[in-house]
N, C-alpha and C positions, 0 to 999 in steps of 0.2 A: 589605395585610391576607390571610392564608390565607382560603381556600373554607371550611375546618372551621370558622373561627369565625365566619362570617356565617349569620344567619338565612335561612328560604327566600326571604320575599321581599324580600330584598338579593341573593340568590343568582340569582334570574329575572333580574333585571338586569346583575349580575356577573359571575356563576358560571363560572369557566372562561375568561372575558373579558379581552382587552387592547385599549389602543389599536393601530391598525395599525404596523405596524413603519415602512411606508414614508414615511407622511406623519402619521402619529398620526389617525387617520378616528376616532371611537370606535365607529361602527357597523362592520363588517367590511363593506369591498368587496366587489362581484361580482366575482369574476376569473373573466371571462367567457375563459378560455385552454384548450385543449387540451393544452399543452405546456409548456415552460418552459426556457428556454436553460440551459446547463452551460458551465462556465468549460473544462473536461476530460471525458473520461468518467469518470461517476459522483461528477462533481462539480459539485453542484447546491445548493440552500437548503432541501434539505429538500422538494422538489417537483419532479417528472420527468414525469408523465403524472395526466392528470385523473381517469382513472380509479382510476387508486392513490390518489391524495390531491388535496383543492385545498384553497386557502385558508379561502375562503368554507364550504368543507363541514365542517372543521377545526373552525372555529370554534362551527358548530352541533353536531359531537360530543364538543367540550369543554362548550359548554351542557350538553347533557343528561345527559353523565357528572355533572355539578358537583348538579341539582337532583336527580338519584337517587342521589345519596351514593356512587355507582361511581367507577370509575377511568379505565374507557375507554367511547367511545360511538362507534356506528357510525350512520351514514344512509346509509339506500337510495330507490330510487325507488317507494315503496309500501311500507303496513304489511306486505300479502303477501309482499313481494320479501325484508321482513325475516325474518319466518317460514321463509321459505325457505329462508334463510342457516342459521337454524337447525335446521331437520329435514335439513340438508347433512350435520351433523356426523356422521349416524347411517348406518349399513349394511346391507345386505340381513340380515334377521333380528333385527335391535332391534326394541325395544317402546315403544310411549308411552301413557301413558294420559295421559286426555285429558278434562275436565270435556265430560259430556254437552250443557250449555248453550252453546254459545259460537256465536260470529260464523258466517254461515253459509260464507262465502268461506275462512275457516280449514278448517272439516270438507269443503269441496270439495277444498281443496290437500291436504288430507291422503288424504283418500279415492279421489281421481280419479286425482291425481299421484304421490303416495308408497305408498301402498298396491300398486299395481302394480308399483312397482320392491322390494319384500318388505320394508318398512316395516308391524308390525303394529301398529293402533291399537284401543286400547280408549276407547269412550265412557261414561263412568262417574258416578254421581249423585256430587258432591263437599260434599254438604253436611256430612257426618259424615267426618272421615279417617280412620276406622275401615272406611269401608265399602270402601276399595281397596284394603283387605289382600291378598283375596282373586287381586288381578290383577298383585302384584306377584312376579317370578320374578328369576332372573340374568340373562336379555333385556333388563329394564328400563333404558332409559336416561335417560327424560327424563317429569317428572310436567307437564302444561300445565295452569296452571290462568287463567281468565280472571275476576275480582272486582272490583267485582259484574259478572254475568253480561250476556250480550245475547242477548236482549231482557227475560229473566225477573228480574232485578235480584236472583240468591240470589248469593251471601254465600260464601266459600270461606275458611276459616280459613288464613291464609298460614304461619304460624309451626308449627301441625301438620303442614302439609303439605308442610313442609322438613324435620320431623321424621322424617315416612315417606321423604322422598326421601334425606336421608343414610345412613338406614338400608340405604335400595336402593343405595345408591354410585351414585345417578342425579344428574342436573340437574334443578333445580327453574327452570321457567320463567314467569313472571308477564306475562300481560298488561294493562297496567294503563292504556289506553286513556281508560276510563270516568271512573276514579279522577282519573290523573293525578298527579304526586307531590306537588302540592297538597294532594291528600287522604289519600294512603298513599305509602310507600316501602319496596316489599318489600323491596329490598339488603337493609335492615335487620333484616327480619324472616327474613330467610334464604333468599331468591331468589337465582339463581345469575346469571338472565339478566331483565332487565325486557324486554319488548316497546310499542310504541307505532305506534297509526297517528299519525302526526304531522298528520294530515289533519283530526284532528278537534281537540279542544282546546288542544294544543300549538300548531299553527298559527292556530286561533282563529278564522278569516273564511273559512272556505270557499272558498279561492282558491288551494289548493294540494294537493295528492296527496303526500305522503312518507310513511317509516317508519324508525323509530329504536330502536337496541338499546341497553342500558348494562348495564354488567359490571364485577366489582372485581376477579374473579381474572385476572392477567395471562396464564395459558396457556388459559384460555378465550378469552379477548381474542385471542390469536396466530390459533387456529384461527378465529375469526368473519371476522378481517382478512383470511386466506389466501382464504376462502371467498368472500369480499368483493368482492375484488381479482379471483381467478378469473373469476367466474361475473358480475360486471360491472354486477351491477343498481344502481349508484350514481344517486343523486341530482343535479341540476344546481345550478351556483351559483344562479342565482335563486331556484329553491326552496328550498334551505337559508337562502338570506336573509330570504324572508318568515317562515319558522318561528324563525329567531332573533328577527326580529322580534315573530313572536306571544309567543315564551315570556318575552317583557321585561313584558308585561300580565297574565299568565297568572293571576297570584295575585289581583288587582282583579275579572278576568273571571270567575275561579271561585267568587271569593266573591257574586258578584249572581247566577251559575248557581244554588249553592245555596240563597240563599235565595228566588229564585222558583221554585226547584223544591220546595222543601217548603212554599209556598204552594199552586202548582196540586196538588202530593198531595192539601192536605186539602181541596182545591176539590172535586176530582176523587171524593175517598172519600165527599165528603157529598152529591153529586150522583145526585138519584132516577135517571138513567137507565143509572149506571154497576154494573158488578156488581163487579168488582174490581178494584184499583189493588197494583200491585206497585212499592215503593221501598222501598229499606232502611233509612228512619226511622221508620219504624213501629214500634212497640213490641211488634206483633202478628208482624213480619217473622220469619220461623222462626229468623234467624240475625243477627237485630235487636242482640243481646251483642256479638256478633265483630265487627261492623260498629262500633260503639261504640267497642270496644276497637282496632280496628286501623287507621280513617278519622279523619280529622279533621272531617269533615261527612258527608253521605249525598249529596250531588252533585246535578245536573242532569236526569239519566234517569229516565225514570217510562215503566211500562207500563201499559195499563188495557184492560179489555173490558165493551165495553157489555151492556145487559141482553136476554135476547131473543138472542142469539150471533148473529144474521142478519148474513151477507156481503154482502148488498141495504144492509143498514143502517149496515154498517159502512161501508162502499165510500160512504154518502150521507154519514155525517159528517166522514169522512175527504178528502173534496172540497170540503167547504163553509167549510172556515178560510179566514179571511182571512190572519189576520196568522202562523198557522203556517204553512209552507209545504210543501205536500206533494213531497216529496225524498228519495233516496237520504243517505246518512251523517248526522253529530251533529255538536255539541261547538261550532258556530260562533256568533258573537254573535246568529245572528236565530233564533228558534225554526221546527224543523222538526217534522214528523209523518210516520211513514211506517207502513207494513204489511206488518210482518214475513213474514205469511206467502208473500204475494204477490212482498215487494222483498228484501229483506237476505237471508230465509233461507228463500228458493225452491228453494236447492239441495238442503235437506235433504227426505227422504221424509214426504209427508205423516204418514203413520202414527207416525213417526219425532219429525218437529213436535209431533203433537197429545199423544203423550205428554208432552212436555218442558211441553206449557201454551202451545205456539205457535201458537191456533185462531183461527180465521179473522174471528173477533170482535176480536181483540187488536190494539188501536193505539200503538204507540211515540214516545214523544213527546221531543225533547231541546230544554229549556226554554230559550230565548234570555235575554239581558239589556234585553226592553224592560220598558215600565213591566207592573206585574203586573194592574194593571186590566185592561187592553188586554187581555192576555191573556186572563186569567178569561173576560170576554166574549166574547173568540172563542171558547174553546171552550165557553162556555152556547149561542149562537148554533148554533152546529153541531150540537151534540146534541140540540136542539131542535127541528132539522129531522126526526128521527124520534119 
């Protein structure tokens, strides 16, 4: 059956996948090889050198293309390597309009690596597409969107941004790491490129670092494939295998992440020691209606601030968790807690962070798939330390 006729939960397991041609292996084998025998110069079976292509990596690239509703997939050594590939399609003088609230590593890559090379970046509040009109000009080549954003959980209207991008003859790139294609498929809403840090929900088990791109347009894909091969920031076959395996349970994991996320968001909202809770599932969220329209559910990522705003109290709370693990990253089966101001977003200047709401009292949770009562009890005991 063609992938077009399969539902998402089936695509995660079968999309873009075929039994291995050699022995019929159901899971793609780990082709741990750097090179491939050729019958004559240029006469090979589709693979010649593993920087250019590897069967295990190809299985992953076909999988991400399938579940994102694209035609082409590309796999990299990390999410940042995938972003790096996209920005390398630009030349000095080109401009990028990016959401102001975004992952600190992306901000660092944009400002410290590519700005000095002549690419201009505008960091703009994208809660309303009308706000970015003043920044669009003939040099605008990319509009960069994260939704939900990291860590403030802001929601950006993908369809509205697609309209702006098309009018500007620019590419719309969507970082879909937090939502995953289980919750939203940006290519179907007008995006040109979808990016994932597959380290997170797609891998799902905190055991791999990897980045992915999904594309519909062949011309865009060819440009990206050329950069992928030329720059060489590809993932190894073992990492590709782990993410293929992770994707096969994405739908069941995300369902539990969403269920637990909703319960924790409401628990925090009612807690006497919590000041603000940031989660797009609340009707009070500024763009809740957009989230409801473009997402299947609201995910397992939540940020909250404690009352009083003390850095000392925040450190005490975040260091007192027992079930939640204090660690970088997100999207694994285990619950993680992070302090954006000193961890994931430390590369953003303090003044800029605080304008976005990334204050010292902000804690970001990646709600895992453990028993919900254990998660609530863990949060409660940690908050009661202050």
